[in-house]
N, C-alpha and C positions, 0 to 999 in steps of 0.2 A: 374396900370391894368398889366404891365408885373412884378411887383410885384409880386402880387397874384399867375398871369402862372403860373411865377416859381414855386411858394407854391404847388399849383396843382401839380406839374410836377411833385415834388420832394415827396410829397407825393403818388400818384400813383406807382413811382420806388419804392415807401421803401415798399407801399402794395405788388408789384410783385415781390418783395426780399424777403418778409416776406412768401409768399404762395410758391415759390419757392423752399428757406430752409426750408417749412415743406415740400414738397415737397421729396423733397432731403434725408432729414431723414428719410422720411417713406418707402422711398423707399432704402435705406441703411438698416431700421431694418428689411425689409422685406426681403431679401438676407440672412442674418445673420438667424431670424427667423427658414427661410425653411429651413436653409441647415444648424443647430444647431442640435441635436442630445441627448439633455438631459431631453429639456421638448414637451410632442407629441402636450400638445395644441396650444402652440408658432408653431411647426413647423406643424399640419396642416391651422392652424389658425394664420396666420404672421399678427403682428402688433394688430391685433384689440384682440388676446389675451392676450398679455400685458397688455390691462385691469382688465383683472383678478385677477393678478395677485396687481394692485392699491387695485383693489377694498377690496381685503383682508385683506388687510394691512390697510384701511382704516378700517372696522370693527368692530376693538376695538373702535376706536376715537368715531365712529357714532355711538354703544351699552350704549359709557356709555354718552354720549351728551346729543343722541337727543331721541332713542328707548327705555330704557330699563327704569321698572319704579324704585321709587324711595329703594323697596326692593327686588329688582328681583335679582342685578346683583353679579357676585363673581370674587373673594376671599370674597371679602368686599360690600356689598351693598353705595347705595348713602349714606341710612338715616343714617348710621352708619359712616359714611366720614363725612357728616355733624355734626353730634353731637360734634368729634373730634373737627375737623374745628373749631366749635363756642368756645366748651374747650377752644379751644390753644390761642384766639382771644381774650379771656377775656369776652366773649358778654354775659352769662347766657345763660342758652340752655331751660329755656321757652318755650312753645307752644303753640298754641291755635288755639282752634273748636275741639281735639278729637284725638286720636291717630289714626297710617296709618300703623298700625302697626297691623294684622291678627292676629288673639288669637288661632283663632280653627287652627295651623297649629300641629301637633304631635310634641312631644315634647316641646313646647316653657313654659316656668318657669314664675309664676304664683304668682308672694310674696302676702303672708296673713298677709292682714292689720293687727293690733288690737284694737282690741275693746277699751281699756279706754287707748292709747298711755303715754307716757313720757310726760310730757309739754313742749316746749317749750324749758324754760329755763333749762329742764332735756338730752340735745340735747344727740345721740349716740358721743364719742369722742373713737378714737380712743386707744392707750395704745402701749408703744413697747413691745418687745417680742425677749425675750435671744432665740439666737440660739446659740448651741455648749458648754453648758455649762458645760461639762469635758475640754474642750481646757486652756491652759496657759491663751491667751486670748478668751475670750468670747466674743459674739458681739450680741450686747443691739438694737439690729434695730428699728427704729424709723413708719415703714413706712411700710404698710401691700400689696404697687403697688411698684412697680420696673421694674428696665429697664432690661430685658431680653438682653441673647448676641450676639451682631453683632461686629465680629470683623474687625477691624481697617487694611482694605484692602480691605473687602467686603462691609463696606463703607467709608465714604471720609473722609480724613483733617477734615472741616470744620463741617460734623453733629457731629463726633468725640465730635469734642470740643464746639458742642453745648449744646450737650447729656450733658455732663462732666458741664459745667458750670448750666443749667441744674438742674438736677440731688442734686446739691448743693443747688441753690435756693429751691428747693423744699422739701428738705430734705426723696432723699430716695437713691438709692445704681443705680449701676452700670457695669453691666454683661460686660466685654472685651468680653468675646466672647472668640475662639480657637485661636486669632491670635496674641497672646501677648499681652504683657501692652507695649502702647505708652505713649511719652511725651504728648499726649493731655488728652487721661484719666484721670491723672495727676491733669493736670493745675488747672483745675476747682478744685476741692480738694472735693470734692464725697469720700461718700463710695463708694469702687470700690470690686465686687468680682470676682476673676482670673478663668479666665476657662482653664486648660488644656484637650486640644484635643486629640486624635489620636498620631497626630502628636508632640505636645507636644515642641510646638512654644512658644517661649523664657525659657522656661523651661528645653535647648536640653539639650546632649554635644553632643559635632564633630560624633558621632554615629549615633544621635537620640534618644540617649536612655534616662530617668530621672535620673536628675542632683539636686542633693541634693546645692547645693552649684551655683544654679544657684532658688531653690525653695527662699532661704535663702535670696539671694540679690530683691525675690519681696516682701517678707514680711518683711524683712525692712525697704516699706514705710508701714505707718501709718497707712492710705489708703483703703489700703491693707485690706479689714477688714476677707472676709472669699477664703477659694478654692475648685471651683467645678468641678469633673474629668464627663467629656463628656463620657456617653459610645455611644447615640443617641441621634439625636431630631429626630423633631413628622415629619421634611417634607424631610426625607433619613432616618430612619433607616434602620443598615448594611452595609450603604457607606460612605466613609468619605469626610470630607467637601472640596467645588470641589473651588479653584481662578482662574479663568482666567489668560492666559496669561500676556491679554493686561491688567487689571489690577496691576500686581508685577511690583510697583516701587521701584528705590532705595533702598531708608526709607523702606521700606515694606517687602524688601527682607531682608533689614537688621533687625530686628527688628522680625522677624520670624528665621532669619537663614535660608533660600530658595534661588532659582537661579533664575535668570529674564530667561524670555525667551520663556518658558515652563508651562502650567499649574501647581500646585501646588496644588495635592491631600493627601488628610493626610490618613492615613492606613483605613480600614473597620472596627476598634476595637485597644485596646491597646493590641501590643504582647505581654507582661507581665502576662497576667489576662487573663486564659480560664479556671474560676469555680471561684463561688461569694468567694471562700477561697481567693485564688489571690485578689480579690480584695479589703476587706477586709483590708488587706495584706500593698496591698496600700493608701487604707485612715489613716491607723496606721501610716505609714511611712510621705507620706507629713503634717499629722496632730503635729506628733512625730517634726520634720524639724521645719515647721514652726511655730508651737504653735498658728493655729488659727485655727480655723471652717474649718469640711472639709466633704461635701456632693456631690455626684453623682446625675448626670440629665440624665432622662432614657428616654426611647417608651417603655409603656409597650405592650409589644406582647399576656401574656394572665396568668390567676390570678396563674397557678404552678408555672410557673415563679417565681413570686415576692414571692410565699408563698415557695418557698426554700429560695431566696435571707433572709426571716423574721425568718425560721430556722435554717438556717448558721450563723445566731446575738446571737441567743438567745444559740445555742449550742458553740458557743464561749465567747459573754455574753454581754451586754450593750456597757460594753468602747468600745468592737471593731467596734460598730455600725455608719452609716455615722451619721454626724449632721447634716444632711438636705435630704431629697431625693427631687429636683426635677421633676414633672411628665412634658412632652411638649404630645401632642399628636396627631393623626396620621395627625389632621387637621395644622399642625404648620405651619410656612410658613421657606425661603432661597433664595438666593440669586440666586443657579442653584441646580438642584437633576432630577435626569430622573424622566420622570411623572411615571411611575408606583408605582416609591416610595413617590411621592405625590399624588397618588393617592389611594394608596390599600393598604399602609402596616400602620400595628403599630393602639392598640386600640383607639377611640374617647376620649380628654380629658371629656367628658360626661357618659363616662366606665369608664377609667382608677380611676382617682382623688377617688369614692367612694368606690372604688374595695382598693387602695392602704392606705386610711384612716381608713379603718376597718383590713386591717392583722395587720396595724403598732399600734391598738388599743385592738388590738385582745391578740396580743403579750409584751403590757405592755408597749410598746414606746411613747406613746402620750408626756409625759414628754420630753423625748430625742429628738427625730424625731422627725424633723416641716417638711411640706411638704410645697412644694411651688408647684404650678397650670401655665400652662403656653401654651397657640395654641389656638392663636385665639380668643384672651379677653379683647377686646381694652373699652366696654360699659358700665357703672356702673349696670346694669342687668348682665351681664356674671361675670360679679367681684364677684357681691354678689352672686350669686348662687357658686359661687367655694367655698368663706368664708363658704357655707352654706353646702358644701358639704364634709366642711372637712379641704381645704386648710385652711395654717397656713397665707400662702404668693400669691405673685401673679406678675409673669411677664411679660410684654408687648413687641415684639418690633416691629409691627407690626403699634402700636396704637403710640409709642413714633413717628416710623417713617410720621405717617401721620402730628402728629404735627413740625414736622418737615419739613412739604409741600409738601410731597409724595403726587404723584393725582392717584398712582395706572395704570404706564403705561408700567407695566409690561416688563421694560426690566432692571431690575437688571441685570442682566449676563451679557450684551455686552458693557457698559463700556459706556454709552447714552444718562442713567439717565435725564430726561430734566428735575430736582430739583436740581444737585446737587451732592445727595445724596449719590447713587452709582456708582459715577463714576473718576474718577482721571484724566479724563479731565480737566487742567483750564476754556475751556470755559462755561462749566457746572458745572464751582461747580464753579464762581463767584454770579452764582443766589443764594447763599445759603451762608446770611448771617448773622455770628455768633453772633452777638451784638442785630438781632429780637433774632432768632426759637429760642434760647436760657429760652427766658424769655417765646416762645410759649409751650415748656419744660418743662418748671414747670406752668405752668396756668393749666394744660391738669391734667397734675402729680395731680395737691392742687385738681381741681375740682372734676377730680373723686374720690379720698378720700371723700368729701364733700358729693357730690352725695349716695355714698356706703352706707358713716352716715346718711344721708337720705333715704331711704333703711331698716339699718337698728333702726333707730327711727321710723319707720310707723312698724315696725313690732314687735316693742316694747321690743326690748332690749339696756343696755346701753353702746354696744363694736360692732361693726361690727364680731367681729372674735365668740361672743355665739350668732352668725344665727346659728344655727341648720336647718338637712333635715326637720325636721317638717313644718319650715317657707314657705315651698319651693312648691309651686303643680305643675307637669308636664301635660300639654294635652294630650289627647287620640286623638286615631284615631275616637273615637267612640261619639267624641264629648265635652265630659265630665274630666278634671282634676282630677288629686288623688294626695297625698300628697306624697311626695315621701320618706319620710321614711315608705312607707310603699311600694313601687316600688322600692325602695334600701336602707332595711332598718342596720340600722349602730349596730355595735356589742358592741355599747349604749346608752340602752334599752330605756337613756330617757332622746337620742335626737333623 
């Protein structure tokens, strides 16, 4: 009996203490909120006003998991992410009962099935395609689907390691992003595209200028197959890359040649490139020094600007042309960028890609310049559309981030990524186990290629790159679909 009474008294004391602690905490917060001057809600509604901020922070979580329908969420909806997840897990992507996609949404691409498609033993297969035929070391690229630029620094060491090993396993290339070439890019043994950003990380001298010696050093790696001069990217055209100070470790600073303790921001353009002539000079220089194919990455702002580029190439001759042009859409992503640039600057890849393909073909450069399409293309329908619109290759960054385990937490710029992909905090990085994740990367790439080949087989062509605009219909606002080659006629009449 005495023990029971003592227990009851102890519990009562704990409850009273807890109530007292809560009341004291509330009183402290009351005075803090009442006398602070930065937040009107908390000043006018002490303590209670704090719940507004809590619920606002939790809003992303509840929308993602409870309230948003499968095809509502942005920037990528649950149906898109689930396809990547199933592909990465190797579970197959057959579904039951019918499509959940609303095919009446204007802009939806619908593929035209052939009345007499090839038999199953004649299934479409991807052929390798050469890039840079005039370079000393051309690149015979085996895959039309590859990994887009993600810098070491913007993403973590285990993320780069998993991408490198997964790319090798699947036979796709890995773009380094503008952050330079790290040992982790090389360790998987995959084909690498070295991206030269406006800050020239990894190939700069002490004054920040492009160094021929550094270029030769990078090109000496056999697996570095091409160089990409980055002019702009979809999420922030007209503004250089941003790496927050909290994500700059000793190692990253050494690889990039920058200082710790402050944000690293690239210039908004290459200081030596003031015209298309300057750009072609830079391309020629890098190609002559490295002996490898050299291209550019850009966001299209207008047709006239791109016409100027092709006029300049025509005036100087095809030998001066970039070996490839990567078209990034204004819908492209990044770890950190100003919202106005993410939302409102740069043409969508849906408009830009057919435009540039037409200009290239109009100037007789189809076999000289390869087109690479980027910008929110993470599912087979997106990739197949891009091939039909005129792309030779497609690259994806966010698709492979989902393969690594990204949950679209939208914390890429805070160094608090819960899946370890975009953080350098060891606590979060331990969740990204390379020996498991690289297999997901490889399976995603292979399944993408397989399903695009399935679409190509359905429309009746033997190779995905033989899909043309006539094989796609685009849904209109009046509920009718129109062949893409009528909306966006190709320069080549038979396309």
